[in-house]
N, C-alpha and C positions, 0 to 999 in steps of 0.2 A: 320662314323666308320661302320663296318659289325660285328655284334656279332655273328650271327648264320651261317657266311659264312665257309663251310668246303672245301673238297676236289674239288668239283663241283664249287665252287667259284674260286679256285686258278689257275684251267684249263682253267676257261674263263678268268683270266688274263693273263694268258701266251699266249692264242691265240691272244689277243689283243696287246700283246709286241711283238711279231713276225709277220711281213709282210707274211712270207712263212708258217706261222702255219696253221693245219687244222682249218676249221672253228667251233665253239662251238655253240650248241643250250640249254640253259639251263632252265628247266621247274621249277618255283619255286611255290609250292604248299602250302596252307595253308587255314585254315578255316577262316571266318571273324574276323579280329582284332590281327591277329598273326604277323604282321608287314611287307606285302609284299612288299607294296608301299615304305615303308623305306628302305628294302632291295635292291630294285631298284635303288633308289636314293644312295645308298652306293656304289652300282657297278657303277654308273655314276660317282661317285668322286674317284675310282680308280686310283693311279696314270699310271697304264698302260694305260688308256682310255684317257689319256690326249692328246695324238695327234690323237684320233680315232674321226670320227663324231658320234656324239650321236642323235639319233632320237627316239623321244618319241611317244608312239602310246596308247592312252587311247581308248580302245572298247568300243562300245555302242554309238559310234558320227558318227560324217560325217570325220573325220579327219584320218590320217594315211597316210603313204608314198605311193606312187605309186607302181603299180604293176611293177617289172621286171621282164625282159625275160634272161638276162644276168647277170651273177654274179658281185659283189660290185668289183672294183678293189683298192678302198682306203681302209683303216682300219676304219671300221664302229662297233658302238654298238647300237643295236636296243634294246629298253626298251618299251616292250609290257605291259599295266597293265589292269585288269579287262578282261582278256579273255571269262570269263564266260557270258560276258553280250552281247559277238558279235552273231551279226545274221549270217545267212549261207552266205549272199553275202560277209560280212566283212573277215567271216573266210576263204573262197576261195582267197579274195585277200592276207589276211597275208599267206597262205601257199606257193603262187606264191612268195612273197617277202622271206620268209624264205629258200624256194628251192634256191634262188638266192644269198644265202652268199657264198662267197668265201673267200680265204685264208685272213687270219689276221682279220677276223670279227667275230661278235658275237653276239647272242640275248639272251634276258632273258624274259621269258614268264610268266607272275603271272596270278594264278586263284585260284578260290575257288571251291575244289572238289563239295562242296556239292551243289553247283548251275550248274554244267555243264549239258547242254542240253543232252549229252549222258554220262553218267559216265565212268570214266577213260579214255576219248578221249578230251583232252583240246582244240584241233584243229579241232575237229567234224569228219565227215566222208565224203568222203572218205579219208583214210590216205595220207599224202603228201609223194610226192616221195622226199625219201631223198637224196641229192647230194652225190658224191664219197666224202669220207673221212670226211663227217660230223659226229661230235661227239656230242651225246644226253645225256644230264645228266638232273637230278632231284634232286633239294634241296627242303626238306621238312621241313616246320617250325613247332614248337612245342610250346605249352605255357612255360612260363617261369617257372621254380622250385622256393621253397620258397625262398631261398637264393637271386635269382635275383630281387625278388618281393621287399624283404629287401633293398637291394641296390638303387632299383628305389624309395622307401619310404624315404632314406638317404637323396637322390638327391633332392628330392621335399620339404620334411619336415624339414630336417635336422636332425641329431645324435640322439639329445635328445627325438625326438618323434617317432622314427624308433625302438621300442620297440619290442622283440621276440613276445609279443601278437599282437600287431598291425599288425605285418608281417605276422602272422599266420591268422588272421583274413582277412585281404586283400587277400591273398593266398585262402582261404576256398571260399570267396564270388565272386572273379574273376574268378577263376578256372586256374589263372595265364595267362590269355589272355592280352596280352599287353595293347592293346587300353582300354579294362576295366578297368586295373590297373590306367592307366595314368590319366584316366577320373576321378575313384573315388580318386586320391590322390588330385585332383585339386578341388574336393567338398571339402575334408578335409582340404586343405592348406586355403580356405576361411572361416574355422569355426571360430567363435567368442564365447566363448573365445578360446585362441589358443588350438589345438588337444594336449592331454597329452599323447597318445599312449594307450589309452586302446581298447578292442575289442568292448565296448558297442559302444563307438564314431563312430568306422567303421560300426557297425551294424544300427546307426541312421544317418548315412549320407545320405541314400538310394540310389536310382537306378541311374546310369550315364544315360544322356538322349541317346545317341548314341546306345547304348546297348539295352535301352528299346523300342526305334523306332524300332531297328531291328526283336526283337523277336515278337513286336505286328504286324509287317506288313506281317511277315511270317505266323503268326497264323491266322490274318485276311484273306491271301492268300488260306487257306484251306476251303472246304466247310464246311457249318453250322454243318452239322452232324459228321464231324470229330473233330471240334474243342475240344469238350469236354475232349478228351484223352490229349490235352495240357494243359487244365486246371486241371486235374488230376495231372498231373506231377509237376504242381505249387502248388498245395495243399498238396501233398506228400513232396516237398521240398527238396528231395532228390532222385540220382538216384533209378529207381524202375524198379522190373521185368516187362515183358510183360503182365502177369496175372493180377498183383496187379494194374497195368495202367488200365487195361480194366475194372475191378472190381470196381474201384474207379468212373471211366467214367461213369459208369452204363450202358456200351454198352456190346451186344452180342459179343461170340468168333469171329465169321465172321464180321460183322462191325468193332469191336475193332481193329482185324487184318488189316483191309483196312485202318482204321484212323491213326494207328501207321506207316504204309507204306507210306502214303501220308506227315504226320508229318516229317518222317526223309527225303523223297524227297524233302523237300522245307526247310529242315535244321531249321525247327522251334525245333524240338527236335534232339538231338544226341546220340551216343552210347558212353558216357564216359567210362564203366566199361563194359566188354563182357557179354551182356546177361541184361545189365541193361540200362534204358533210363532215360534222363533228358535234362538240359539245359548246352550248354558249357559255359556259364557265370552263375553261380547258383544263382546270386544275383537278376538275371531278374524274378525269380519266383513270386517276391513281385509285380513288373507291370503287371504281367499277373493275378495275383488275384485281383487286383484292378479292371480289368475290366470284372469280372464275376459276374452278378447279385445276389444280397445277396440271395435269396432263394434257387438258384442254388449252390453258395459257400456252406452254411449249408448242402444240401445233399452231396456234394463231401466230407466234412469233416466226415459225419455220417458213410459214406460208407468206408473214411480212415481209421476211427478207427475201424471199423469192420474187414477191411483187416489187419492191423497192429495187432489186437488182436489174429488171427490165427496164426501168425508166431511165430518161436521157435528161442532164446529166445525172449519174447515180451519186445518191447522197450516202459513201460509203461508212459516214461514222453512224448513221441509224443503220443502216444494215449489220454493222460490226454488231452493235447492242441486240438486236433482234437474233442474231446467230448466238451471242452467249446467253440471252435467256433462252434459246429453244436447247441447248447444250451441245450445240455443235461448235465445238472449241476451235477445231483446226480452220474451220471457215470463218470462226470470229476473229483468230489472229490474223487470216490474209485480209479480211476486211479493214482491220485496224491499218495495217501495211499500208492498203490503198488508200483508206481516208486520210494518213499522214502525208503521204506523197501528194495527193490531190491537194489538201490546204498548202503544204510548201510552196506547190506549184503557183499557187494564185497569193502568194505572200501572207497567208494566214499562220505565221509561225507558231505563235503563242498556242492556237485552238491545237495544232499538230503535238506540240509539247505538252500540253494538258491531256490529251488523248493517251501519247505515249507514256507519260510517266504512270498515268494510272494502271495502263496495261502492264508494264513491266514489275510495276508493285505487287502485282497478283501473284499470291502464294502458289508454287509449284509450276510454275510457267517452264515449258519444256525447253532445254537449251538451244534446239535450232530457232525457236521463235526469239530468244533473248539476242542470239548471236545476228539476227536480220534486224530486230527492232531497235535495238540500243544504237547502233550507229545513225541509225534514222532519227533519234531522239538527240543525240550529240550534235549532228548536224545542224539542226533546227536551231539548239540551243545556243550554240555559237553564231550563225549567221543572224538569227533575232535577238530577242532579248529573253534571257533564261528565269527559270522560276526558281527559289531557293531548293526546291525538292529535285530538282534535275542533277544537281551536283552529288547530292547523298545517294540518288538511284545509280549512277555510274559509278560512284566511289564503290558499290556494292557489288556491281556487276564486273567490275575489272578483276575481282576477286575470284571470280568463278574460273575455277581449274579447267571446267569444259570448253571452255571460249578457245575458238582458234587463234592463234598468235597474231595474225593480221588484225582479226576484229579486234583484239585487245589493246593491240598497238594504236588501231584508229581511236578506239574508245579512250584510250589514257591521253591521244594528243588534244583531243576535244576537252576533255575533261581538265586539263593544265591550261588550254586557253580560256576556258571559262573561270577557273581560278584566279587567274592574273588579270584578263581583260574586264570581267563583270563583277567580280567580288573583291578584286584587291588584295588576295591572298597570295603575295608574290612568292614567299618562300616556298609553299607550298606547291605553287604553281610550276616553280621553276624544277623543282624535284621530280614531278611528274611528267613534265616534257624532257628532261634528260632522261628518263627511263624511255618513255615514247620514241625518242628518236634512236635509242639502241636497238629497242624490240623492232621497229618499222626497217631500220636498216638490215636488220637479221634475214628479215622476208623478204628483202628488196622489195619494198611497196615504195611508190612515187610520193606517198604520204611522208616519208622520211625527210624529204627536202622541207617539208611543211613544217614539222616540229622543229627541225633546225632552224629555218627561218624564223620561228617565234622567240627563238633565244637569240635572236641578232638585237632585237628591239632593246634599246638601252633604257628607257623608261623607269624600269623598275628599280629599286634600291637593292644594293649588294654586289652584283657583278661588276668588274671593273670594265672599262672601254677595251680593254686589251682583249678581254673573254668574248666579248660581242663581236669584236673583228675575226677572232678565230673560228667562232660559229658561222661568221658570214662565210669564210674560205670553204667551210664543209658543204654550207646549204646551196651555193652556187654548185659545186661539183655535183652534189646529188640530184639537184634538179635538172642540169645538163643530162645527166646520166637516164634519168627518168624519161625525157623526152616529151614530158607533159608540160604543155603551154601554160595552164592554170599554175602549177608548181614554179613555173619560171618569174611568172609575174608575181607570185607571192613573195618569193625571195627579193625580185627586184623592189617591190614596194616597201618591204622591210630595211632593203639596201638603203631607200631613200631617206627614210627616218633616222637612221644611223648617220649617213653622211651629213645631212643638215642639221643634226643635232651636235655633232662637231663642227660645223662652219666651214665643212668643207667645200671648197671652191669648184668643184666638177658636181656639186650635188644637184644644180638646176639642170644639167644634162641627163642625170639618170631620171628626172623629173618627166623631161620632155620623151624619154624612152618608153614611158607608161602606155599599154597598148588601150588607149580610151576608146578606140573605135571597133574593139574585139566584139564579136556577135558571140562568141561562146560565154553564156551568164558566168561562170565561174571564173574566168579571166576578167570579165569586167567587173566581178565583185572585188578582185584583187587589187585591179587598177584604181577603184574608185577609193578602195581602203589606202592606195598609195597616195592618191591625191589629198585625202584628208589628212594622212600622214603629214605630207608637205606643207599644208597650210598651218597645222599645231606648230611645226617647227618654225614657220616663218613669223608666227606671232612671237615665239621665244626668241627669235634672233633679231627682230626688229624690222622685218621687209613687211612692213603693214601694208603698203602698196599693194602687195600679190595676193595677201590673204582671200580679199573677197571673191576673186576670180578663182583661186583654187577650190576655195568651198563650194561656191556654185555649180563648177563642172562635178565636183566630187560628188555633191549630195544627188545631185541629177542624175548621175551614173549610178549611185548606191540606191536610188529609187527605183530606177529602170530595171536594175539587174536583179533587185529583192535583197538590199542588206539594210535593215534596219537598226542594226547597232551600229553601223558605219555613220549611218545617218542621226543618231542620237550624238554620237562623239563628236561629231562636226558642231553640232549645236554647242557644246561646252566651249568649243574652241572660238566660236563665235562670240561667247559672253566674254572671254580673255581680250579678244582682240576691241571689243567695244570699250571695256575697260581701259586699256592702255592709250587709246585714241580719244577718249573723252567724249565720248558718246554714251553719258549717263543717264539721260532722259529716259525714264522707264525700265531702267536696267534692274534695280533692285525688284520691280515686281516679274519681271521675265525670268531672274534667277529663283525667285519662289516658286513659280509657275512650272519651273524645270524640276525643283526640288521635289513638288507635289505630284507632277507627272511620272516619277520615277521613285515613287514612295516605298516600292518594295525592292529597289535595286539602287540603294543610296550611292555606291562607289560610281555608278554611270554619272551622277550629278557631281561629283566631288568638284569640278571647274566652278559650278554654279556655288556651291557654299563658300569657297574661298572668294569667287568675286563679291558675294553679297558680304562677307566679313570685311573685305577692302572697304567697299561703300561705307558700312558701318563705322570704320575706324576714322575715315573721312569727315564722317558727319559727326564724329563725338559721340557716337552710341556704343562706349566701348564695353560694355556688358554684352549687349548684341554681336559686335564684334568677336569677343572671345568665344561666344558660343558657335558662331559662324564658321570662324576659321578652325576651330575643333570638330567640324563636321556633325556638331550637335549629337555627339558621342555615338553616331551611327556606325563607325568603324574605328579602329585607330588610326590616326593621322600619321603614325610613322609607317603605314602601310602605302603612303597616297606616293605618286609618279615623282620621281625626284625633283623636276623643276617646278611642280606645284607645291611641293613639299617645302622647297625653299621659298618659295613666293610667301607660304602661309608663315612660316618660319620667321621672315624677315617681317611680316606686319606684326606678330606677337612681339619681337624683339624691339620694335617700336613702339608698341602700346606700352610695354613694361619700361621703358626708357621715359615715356611720358608721367607715368607713374611712378617715376624716382626711383623704381626697383632695380637699380643699376646691377649689383652683383646676380640678380636673376636673369636680366637681358644677356650679360655675358657669359653665363651658363649655356643660356639656350642658343646663343650665337655659335658658340663653340660646337655646340653636338650638331647642329646643323650644318654647319663649314664640313666637319667631318664626313658628313653622308655624301656632299658634293664632292670633295675631295678624294674619296673611295670610288667612285663613281668615273671620276675624271672627266666630264663634261663640262668643262667651265664656263661656257654662256649662261647655263643656268644659275650660275651663282648671281646673275645680274641682279635680281631682285632682292637678294639677301646680303650682298657686300655692302652697300653703305651703311646700312642699320647695324650689321654684324661689326664693322668697324669702328662705328661711332661708340657700341656697347663696350668693346676693350678699352677703347681709349679712355672713355668715360671711366671705367673700374681701374684704371693705373695701368693697364696692360698694352702700353704703347708699343712693346716688343713683340706681341701676338698681334696687333693691329697691323705694324709694320710687314710682320709674314704674311698676313692675309692679302694684303695689297700686292705684295710679289708673288703670292701663288697665282693669285688672280692673272696677273698681266703675264707669268709665264706660261700659264694654262691657255689662255688666249692666243699666244703668238701671232702668227698670221692670219690667223682665221677670220672669214668674213661675218662678223657678229656686231652690226650696227648698236644695238640694245646694251650688249655687255661693254662696248668700247665706252660708251656714255657713261655707264655705271661705274668702269673703273677709273674715271676722271673724276667722276662725282665722289668715288671713296677716298681718292688722292685729296679732294678737297677737304673732305670730312676731317680726315687725319690731320692734315695741315691746320686745319682751324684748332682743332683740339688742342695740339703741341704748341701754337701761337698763343692761345688763350691762356694755357698753363704757364707760358714763359712770360705772359704780358709784352709780346712783341709786334707792335704795330705792322712793321713792315712786312712781317711774315704773315699776319691777318689779312694784308693788302694781295700778297702773293696768293693766300687761298682763296681771297675772292675772285681773283683772275681765274683759278681753276675752275670755281663754280660757274662762272659765267661761259666756260669752254664746255662745260657739261650741259648747261642750259642750253647753249647753242646747238649742241649736238642732238639733245632730245626735241628740240623745234623741228631739226630738219627730218625726223622720224615720220611724222609729229607723234610727239606724246605732252599734252600740254600740260597734265598735273604733274609728271616729273620735272617738265622744265620751268613750271612754278615753284617748285620745292627747291631746285637747283638756284634758280635766280634770288629766292628769299635768301639761300644760305650766303650768296654774294653780296645782298644788302646788309645782312646780319653783320658779316665780316668788315664791311666797309665803316659802318656805324661802330662797332666795337672797336677798330682802330682807331676811329676819330676820339673815341671815348678815352682811349689808352693815351692818345698824343694830349689830349687836353689836361689829363691827370698828371702825366709828366711835366706838361708846363707848369701847372698849379705848384707840383713839387719841387721846381727847379732843377728838375734832372734832365734839361734839355731836349723835351719830347719832341721838337721841331715845329715846323710851321703846319697850320691846320689848313687843308684845303677844302673850300667851300663847296667846289664844282662836284668832285666825287660824293661827298655828301647827299647834295641836292639830286643826284643821280639816283643814289642809291634809295631816297624817299621814293623819287618817282617810281623806280621799279618794285618797291616793296607795295605802293599803292596800286600797280598794275597786278603782281601777284595777288594781293586781297581781292582783286574784283574778278581775277581768273578763278579763284578758290570758290568765290562766290557764287559765279555763273556755272560752274560744275556742280555746286551743293556739297561742297566740302568745309562744311559748316566751322568743325576745329580747327582748321587750318586758315580759314578767312579770320576768325576771332583771334588766333595767333598773330596773323600778319598784322592785324589793326591795331593790337595791342603793342605790338615793337614799334608801330608808327606813332603810337601817340607820344613814345618818351622822346621823339624827335620833331612831331609839329609844333608850330608856335601857337598860342592862343588866337581865337579868332577877334578881330578887332571889332570895334561898335558896340559891345555888350556891355551893360552897366556894370558896375563892380558887384562883387558877390557871387554865390553859387545861382545857377539859372534854375528856374521852377520848373519842377515837371510833375506838377499836383494830380493831373489827370490821365497823364500818359508815362510810359517808362523813360528814363533817361538812356543815352546811349550805353551807358556802362551796364546799368539794369538789364537791357535786352541782351547784351552780350552774355551778362552771367545767366540769366533764365534760359536762355536758350542752348547753355551748356549744360547747366543743371537737368533741364528737361528731358536731355539725351543721356542722362545717367551718369553724368560724371560726379564724382564727391566734391566735397568743398576744397580738399586738396590739392585735387587735381585740376579743378578750376582756378585755383589759387597758382599753381605752377605754370599753366598756360599762360596765363593774363598778367603774371608777375605783381601778384595782390597779396594781402595776408588773408590767412582763412576766416578772420574774423570780418574783415571787409567782405569777401565772398558772402559771409552769412547774412550782413546786412543788407546786402542788394538782393540776394533771394527773397528775403521777407518783404522787402519793399516791392518786388514785382507780384508778388503772391497778395499783397494787399492791392495793389492798384488794379490787378488783373480779375481778382476773385477767385484764383487758383485755390483748389482743397489741399493740393500737394505738389511736390516738385514735379511727378510726373504729368499731373494735370495741366500744367505751365505748356505742354507741348499742345494741348488743344486751345489754347488761349492766345497762342502767339500765331504770327502769319505763319504758313507753312514755307517751308526751307529745303531744297535740297530735291533731288531725284526721287520718283514714286516708284 
């Protein structure tokens, strides 16, 4: 197959296909490794060449066709390779052969332009006498682009290993030269353990042998006085300007120019970018550096550092690397500091973190360097997105007895923030922050206020609300004493989070005080954090109409002031907001993308894990739900922020109840309730309370259920928490339903229905369509149950009372509406459950002949419902509980659905059914 063949190749093919066509001479031009020989073999395999005599001629040897004085009469394809190696005699013979080409004949002549004896003249001099009607064309080969390199990686390594990161690294190290790509892929294919698709693995693979041999042979062909210029290119390791190369090589202007010309003539160096010189295959710089004697190499690096320091802007990371390789340790460390500061100033936090981590991990680093670089690492890690290694590095450094106390306190502060915010290790982080606050207060550092402010945030499990309020008083005093505006804003941002979490009516006034117009980047970052704290609290409280505005302003300010961690945390809030407001379209995909994007920092994506689990539960995929709600084992769910942990626990309790594991549900409910009660932020009980109350009531612990409702009501007090108020009403309805059902009191069930309706109305105002539908379903369920009890009482002669048709009809209509809302959202399990309850009350359709309907070629409605739940992972017992059927009946419906759809397994049913639910 010919990938690079264009119009020139098509012209050659036409010449071979027609005996009377004009002859074609095609020059195939390309530097070493671009695939010239591969193209010649492709030409030989052209269908048009099937009847032609194919004559191969590799120059530089004794072979080759005889010289002909007369043209070929039969169709012929002459394939000449490596013309740059031909001597004068061989070129004369080749010219005579090409001059003899007749109609229906073609020739392809391949050469490396960089190795021609006479540049631009592949057939040498004098020029050949071109026959009459001979068409002369040129096919210039070029390196592969990054997409073509990616395809090659997929072919060799498989789809899983051909990541974007690996493809980019392959392209950068090989320059897209096909032979180098193929050779490097061969090295990666043999790696043990198997190649995982990282740039680091590509870098560690080494230099392909053929590429190394070629560049070293060309370098050795230079005069000894000229070789330092190639060595300089290898040390700089990137295309460089002529003057920089000459300066690093230590040559004068005239000798340097002469050396560059000779290096270009022998193709040891190329000009990949106009006016800049380097290697055609960048990775070969490693092979060249290894051949340079150590003292000479150090001198080259020293001059490289000096040359790069004169350029603007200065590439400080590269300068640092050259100073270190030159043995100039003090200059190396100063350059590292400047490189990190430069990266942070332009928002490249991860680049700064990686550089500083590697530097601080160097054995024997002097104390002054650790004291200067460690705080810089900590600030970048807290502001940006930390790597796992940062925590370990900082934990080791803070134990250094030689550190100045102020530096140690600052490092401990940043370490505590990382442990809490980015790793979810709240207990460890809290202890570190307490020590940091004391250390910084002793040295009268303004950062003491920041450490205290961190202890104000109530999200972490453990400390009670009163403890956070005491720290707030200390933080406010410390910030005022410091006179530092950024510290005051940091305390205010956390005061916003504390006040809003507790449903303080003055919280919105605090939000308005955030200095969002500040021109100080440090204050702006803290204000952005305060806005995003407010948005997160607004979600938990139920002020959904304010969330989008707060997030938009907070994210914009975070991006402008350079706070990527704040941007990421805001992304999690958006997912929670979308869940509760019923914007489920594409929500599962967004959650999964967020989790994938933060795979090395799973705690940052904890919101996404929980929302994805809630979606799976509503869709009936209970196995997936449990996996996502448990954070897929990435870290302990006991470390989740309290509101998120309560939400996840509520979902797990609901799942256990659906599986009829009532005792386990009650135990889980009590444990989760204790966490919220210890914290004392009662609005956060909203997503747990209804399910916890139901679990205890069904387990027979009605006293415990009553206690939960009382604690919830007392804890909310007069606070402004619309979502929690609706959840409290819902919880009361759940408890009333449970007690009325147990005692079979129709009147009490009607009262429970009223409470459910009140909760549904409250959720509708927020709005929360899924919660509203669940509450409305509860109201309809109570009405239908009351009607059933009334009818039973009448049949038993127990004076059950009159049955009212209107409430039942309204309940059926409401239930139909709920089923439709569930279906529109994609809540397959809920929709199926509602429809199952509906069928117990809907009259049979009229107009159908007696007997069962025929569904020979399609699923019956019941089979479709059962198949949908089965395909999502529910067991027969779970489906039976949802649809009020026997497990045997469920088994029969599944068998029928599999037979009709041709499904090979229960899971395969998902592919045979119409898609349902959000993607």
